[in-house]
C-alpha positions in Angstrom: 8.2 -26.8 5.4 6.5 -23.7 4.9 7.1 -21.1 7.5 4.3 -18.7 6.4 0.5 -19.4 5.2 -1.1 -16.4 3.6 -4.5 -16.9 3.1 -6.2 -14.2 0.7 -4.5 -13.0 -2.6 -5.4 -9.4 -2.4 -3.0 -6.6 -2.1 -2.5 -7.3 1.5 -1.9 -10.9 1.3 0.4 -10.7 -2.0 2.5 -7.9 -0.1 3.0 -9.7 3.0 3.7 -12.8 1.3 6.5 -10.6 -0.8 8.0 -9.1 2.3 8.3 -12.3 4.0 9.8 -14.2 0.8 12.6 -11.7 0.3 13.4 -12.0 3.7 14.2 -15.7 3.1 10.9 -17.4 4.5 9.0 -20.3 2.7 5.7 -18.9 1.8 2.4 -20.4 0.6 -0.7 -18.2 -0.7 -4.1 -19.7 -0.5 -7.0 -18.4 -2.1 -10.0 -20.4 -3.7 -10.9 -17.2 -6.1 -7.3 -16.6 -7.0 -5.3 -13.3 -7.2 -7.3 -9.8 -7.0 -10.3 -11.8 -7.2 -12.3 -9.0 -5.3 -11.8 -5.6 -4.0 -7.9 -5.8 -5.0 -9.3 -6.6 -8.7 -10.8 -2.6 -9.1 -9.6 -0.1 -11.5 -9.1 3.4 -9.5 -5.6 2.9 -7.5 -5.4 6.4 -6.1 -2.5 6.5 -3.5 -3.2 10.0 -2.1 -2.4 11.2 1.5 -4.7 12.4 4.3 -4.8 16.0 4.6 -1.8 17.4 6.6 -3.4 18.4 9.7 -4.4 16.8 13.1 -1.5 14.4 12.8 -1.8 11.1 14.3 -0.1 7.8 14.1 -2.4 6.7 11.1 -1.4 9.6 9.2 2.5 9.1 9.8 2.2 5.5 9.0 0.6 6.3 5.6 3.2 8.8 4.8 5.9 6.4 5.4 4.2 4.0 3.1 3.5 6.6 0.4 7.4 7.4 0.5 8.4 4.0 0.5 6.1 3.0 -2.6 8.3 3.9 -5.4 11.1 1.7 -4.2 8.7 -1.1 -3.4 7.1 -1.5 -6.8 10.5 -0.9 -8.5 11.7 -4.0 -7.0 8.7 -5.9 -7.5 8.8 -4.8 -11.1 12.2 -5.8 -11.2 11.6 -9.4 -10.0 8.4 -10.0 -11.6 9.4 -8.4 -15.0 6.0 -6.8 -15.6 4.7 -3.3 -15.0 2.6 -2.5 -11.9 1.1 0.8 -13.6 3.0 3.0 -10.6 3.8 6.6 -10.8 4.2 9.5 -8.3 2.8 12.2 -10.6 1.1 14.1 -7.8 -2.5 15.3 -7.6 -4.5 18.6 -8.1 -7.4 19.7 -6.5 -9.9 22.8 -7.0 -10.2 25.4 -4.3 -14.0 26.1 -4.1 -14.2 29.8 -2.2 -12.5 32.1 0.1 -12.6 29.7 3.3 -11.2 26.7 1.3 -8.5 28.9 0.0 -7.6 30.1 3.3 -7.7 26.6 4.6 -5.5 25.2 2.0 -2.9 28.0 2.9 -2.6 26.8 6.5 -2.3 23.5 5.2 0.3 24.5 2.9 2.5 25.4 6.2 1.5 22.3 8.0 2.7 19.9 5.2 5.9 21.8 4.9 6.5 21.2 8.7 5.1 17.6 8.7 6.5 16.4 5.5 9.7 18.5 5.3 11.5 18.3 2.1 10.0 14.8 1.2 6.8 16.3 -0.5 4.7 19.5 -0.9 1.3 20.6 -0.3 1.2 23.8 -2.3 -1.0 26.3 -4.0 -0.6 27.2 -7.6 -2.6 29.2 -10.1 -5.0 27.4 -12.6 -3.9 28.1 -15.9 -6.9 26.7 -17.9 -5.7 23.2 -19.1 -8.0 20.8 -20.1 -6.2 18.4 -17.8 -7.1 20.6 -14.7 -10.4 20.4 -12.6 -12.2 23.6 -13.0 -11.8 25.9 -10.2 -14.2 28.6 -9.0 -11.2 30.6 -7.0 -8.5 30.1 -10.0 -6.6 28.3 -7.7 -5.5 24.7 -7.4 -4.1 22.5 -4.4 -1.0 20.4 -6.0 0.5 17.9 -4.0 3.4 16.0 -4.8 3.1 12.9 -2.6 0.1 11.5 -4.4 1.0 8.6 -6.8 -1.2 5.9 -8.6 -1.1 2.3 -9.4 -3.2 0.3 -11.6 -4.8 -2.3 -9.1 -5.0 -5.1 -11.5 -1.4 -4.8 -12.9 0.2 -4.2 -9.5 -1.4 -7.4 -8.2 -0.2 -9.5 -11.1 3.3 -8.0 -10.9 3.5 -9.3 -7.6 2.3 -12.5 -8.4 4.8 -13.0 -11.2 7.4 -12.0 -8.7 6.3 -14.4 -6.0 6.6 -17.1 -8.9 10.0 -16.0 -9.4 10.9 -17.0 -6.1 9.0 -20.0 -6.2 5.7 -19.3 -4.5 2.3 -20.2 -6.4 -1.3 -19.2 -5.4 -2.9 -22.2 -4.9 -6.9 -22.8 -4.3 -6.6 -24.8 -0.8 -4.1 -26.1 1.1 -3.4 -27.0 4.8 -2.2 -24.2 7.1 1.4 -24.8 7.7 3.6 -22.5 9.9 1.9 -19.5 10.8 -1.1 -18.2 9.4 -1.7 -14.9 8.2 -5.3 -14.1 7.2 -5.9 -11.5 5.0 -9.1 -12.2 3.6 -11.0 -9.0 3.3 -14.7 -8.7 3.6 -15.1 -12.5 4.3 -12.6 -12.0 7.0 -14.4 -9.3 8.6 -17.9 -11.4 8.4 -16.0 -14.3 10.2 -14.8 -11.7 13.0 -18.2 -10.3 13.3 -19.7 -13.6 13.8 -17.4 -14.1 16.8 -18.0 -10.6 18.5 -20.9 -8.7 20.0 -20.4 -5.6 18.1 -19.6 -4.8 14.3 -15.8 -5.3 13.6 -16.1 -4.2 10.0 -18.0 -4.5 7.0 -18.0 -4.5 3.3 -18.8 -0.9 1.5 -19.5 -0.9 -1.6 -18.1 1.3 -4.3 -18.1 1.9 -8.2 -16.0 3.3 -10.7 -15.6 3.5 -14.5 -12.8 3.4 -17.1 -12.5 5.8 -19.9 -10.5 5.3 -23.0 -8.0 8.4 -23.0 -4.5 8.4 -23.0 -3.0 10.9 -20.4 -0.4 8.8 -18.8 2.1 10.6 -16.7 -0.1 13.6 -15.8 -1.3 14.2 -12.4 -4.3 12.5 -10.8 -7.2 14.9 -10.0 -9.7 15.3 -7.2 -12.8 17.3 -7.9 -16.6 17.2 -6.6 -15.9 14.1 -4.6 -14.6 12.2 -7.9 -11.1 10.9 -8.3 -9.6 10.8 -11.8 -6.8 8.6 -12.3 -4.8 8.9 -15.8 -3.4 5.1 -15.8 -0.2 4.5 -17.8 -1.8 2.0 -19.9 -4.1 4.7 -21.9 -7.1 4.6 -19.7 -8.6 7.1 -17.1 -10.1 5.5 -14.0 -13.3 7.6 -12.5 -14.8 6.7 -9.0 -16.4 6.5 -6.8 -19.1 5.8 -4.5 -19.4 5.1 -0.8 -22.5 2.8 -0.2 -23.2 1.0 2.9 -26.5 -0.3 1.6 -27.0 -1.6 -1.6 -28.9 -4.3 -3.7 -26.3 -5.8 -5.5 -22.6 -6.0 -4.2 -21.2 -6.0 -7.9 -23.7 -4.3 -9.8 -23.5 -0.6 -11.3 -26.3 1.6 -11.5 -27.3 5.2 -12.0 -24.7 6.5 -8.9 -22.0 5.6 -11.3 -23.8 7.4 -13.9 -23.6 10.6 -11.5 -19.7 9.7 -11.0 -19.0 10.0 -14.6 -21.0 13.1 -15.0 -19.0 14.8 -12.6 -15.8 13.8 -13.7 -16.6 15.0 -17.4 -18.3 18.5 -16.0 -14.9 19.0 -13.9 -12.4 18.0 -16.5 -12.6 19.1 -20.1 -10.6 16.7 -21.6 -12.7 13.8 -20.2 -15.9 15.2 -22.3 -15.7 12.7 -25.1 -13.8 10.2 -23.9 -15.7 6.5 -24.0 -16.4 4.4 -21.2 -14.6 1.1 -21.9 -15.6 -0.5 -18.2 -18.0 -0.2 -15.3 -16.9 -1.8 -12.0 -18.5 -2.4 -8.6 -17.1 -4.4 -5.6 -17.0 -4.4 -1.9 -14.1 -3.0 0.0 -13.1 -4.0 3.7 -13.5 -1.2 6.2 -12.7 -2.1 9.8 -14.8 -0.4 12.8 -12.2 2.3 13.5 -11.6 2.9 9.5 -7.9 2.1 10.1 -6.3 -1.1 8.7 -6.4 -4.1 11.2 -2.9 -5.5 11.9 -1.6 -8.3 14.4 -2.2 -11.5 16.5 -5.4 -12.9 16.2 -6.7 -12.7 19.8 -7.3 -16.2 21.1 -5.7 -18.2 18.3 -1.9 -18.6 18.8 0.0 -18.9 15.5 -3.0 -16.8 13.6 -2.6 -13.3 12.4 -4.7 -10.7 10.6 -4.0 -8.0 7.8 -7.6 -6.5 6.7 -9.4 -3.3 6.6 -7.6 -1.6 3.5 -11.0 -0.2 2.5 -9.8 2.9 0.3 -6.2 3.3 1.2 -5.1 -0.3 1.1 -2.7 0.1 -1.9 -1.3 3.0 -0.5 -1.0 1.5 2.8 0.6 -1.9 1.3 4.4 -1.1 1.5 4.1 -0.4 5.2 1.9 -3.1 6.1 3.9 -5.7 4.4 7.0 -4.6 6.4 5.5 -4.4 9.9 3.8 -7.6 9.5 7.0 -9.4 8.1 8.5 -8.0 11.2 6.0 -9.4 13.4 5.9 -12.8 11.7 9.3 -13.6 11.2 11.2 -11.5 14.0 8.5 -11.2 16.5 9.3 -7.6 16.5 5.6 -5.4 17.0 5.9 -1.9 15.2 2.4 -2.0 14.5 1.1 1.6 15.3 -1.7 2.6 18.0 -5.3 2.2 16.8 -4.0 -0.2 14.0 -4.4 -3.4 16.3 -7.0 -5.9 15.7 -8.1 -5.5 19.1 -9.0 -1.9 18.7 -11.9 -3.0 16.8 -13.1 -5.9 18.9 
């Protein structure tokens, strides 16, 4: 007898399935397209915090999730026998001008109060390394909270860990027990069809993989571009935020511009060849926070959706609170994350 049917084998669905299985539940995962078929099969994987100011429930939730990620992925890797590409190696950002420098100093103090001794947000001098963004002021922001993961490898590791506990991902199966809908953009579209205003939408993003081995180095963020040195000898650069598009999965000149910005900002990327171009839709809720909790008006059905750009970073904590709700009836969903907040 299946206790929980998870519909959707992206990062939210797989993570919640794992959290439920490790507590002893019998779980089935259903996805006609297979694991990581859409947004979760991307290539960027930046696990980076919101700026440490104007503190709210979303930022507190994200902080706890990022801090728990190392233990989460270590356990999944030990069970699955393959690496998710996770490393907490921090992030560097350039400081553009004096105003930005003053703001960074304020955030340095705020982070010390909010993050305490668990992570740091600090200013350091740029030293002219080829693996550092060009900084007009000669200063860089370094945070030690940011981490990275390879999205495809991470999902494959979760699939392997679930298989080790007897859970398979199937294309179709009847709903048995409680049902969690973690169906990304398709799930948002289904919710939109039943409500008078927009619940959420797919936002297109484009990214590229370059061949360059800087595994273990800090990730970079410069001129609106993420530069992610994966542990497999590639560097991901992304991305775009497109509300209007002709093709949901086609790349174009906007990605060319992202690659050019990355090469201009980071000397080490000048001659790195492009080995893959990727595009896809990320599910963004109207509130921009993840949508978690019971599906209003549908007893026994639950939703975990709206990961958008922060889904992989939020996944460990999302998995924990959804397992609490599904298996124990304990509601620890923070303010602003509830499904009804978007309806």
